N, C-alpha and C positions, 0 to 999 in steps of 0.2 A: 504494500500500500504506500502511496505517496500522499503527503499531507500539505501540499502547497507551501512548504517552507515554514509554516507557523509551528509545526510540531504538534498541532492539535487536530482532532478529527472534526468532521462536519458538525457533530453534536457539541463540540467544544471540550471534549475530554482528551486526556493524554492516552494515546493508544497503548494497549497492554498485550503482551504475548499470552496466548491461550484464553483470550477474552474478547478482543476487538475483531469485528468483521465489518466489511462494507457490503452493501446490497443495494438493489433498486428499491427505494423507499415506498414506491407504490405497491410493491410485492411484499416486502418486509419492512414495515415502518421503523424509524429510529426507536431504540429501546427494546425491540423485539428480542426475546431470548430464544435461541435455537440450540439443539443438541446435534453435534456432528461427531460421530464415533462415540467416545465416552466423555467428551468435553462440552460444557455449556458456554456458548459464545453470546455476545450481545451486539446487535446492529448499532454501530456508533458512527459509521461513515458511509459516504457514497463514493463512487469512483468510476473512472472512464473504462476500467477493465471489467466491470460487471454489467451484465445485461440480462433481461428476462429472469430466469430462475437460477442465476449464478451468484455465488458469494465469493468474496476475496478475504482470506485469513490474513491477519497482521503478523508479520515477522519482524524481528529486530534488525535484520539486514537483508539486502537483496540476495546475498549468497544463501542464506537460510531458506528463503522463498524458492530459489532455484533448486536447492537440494530436496525440498518437499515435493516440488513439481505440481503438475495439474492432476487432480484426482476427481473421479466421479463418485460421489457418495450421497446417500440419503440424508436429508436434513429434516429434523422434526422440531416443531415449535414446542418450547418448554412451557408447561402450565404451572403457574405458582399455586 
């Protein structure tokens, strides 16, 4: 994820590993919690790399993101 140089997400939070994802907010509004694998993420950002039913996980570095790669996984909305 890229954050326009401010270091903050679209929602104004500091992005965090294993928490922050970006999504299309008409599909998954800001603040929506989803489960991917065994991890609960929160939609905190939007991005040019997401479209339709795609999400983008935050990584601390571009290298980590490349190492993780592109994966096709089911995403479940977390119910509190």
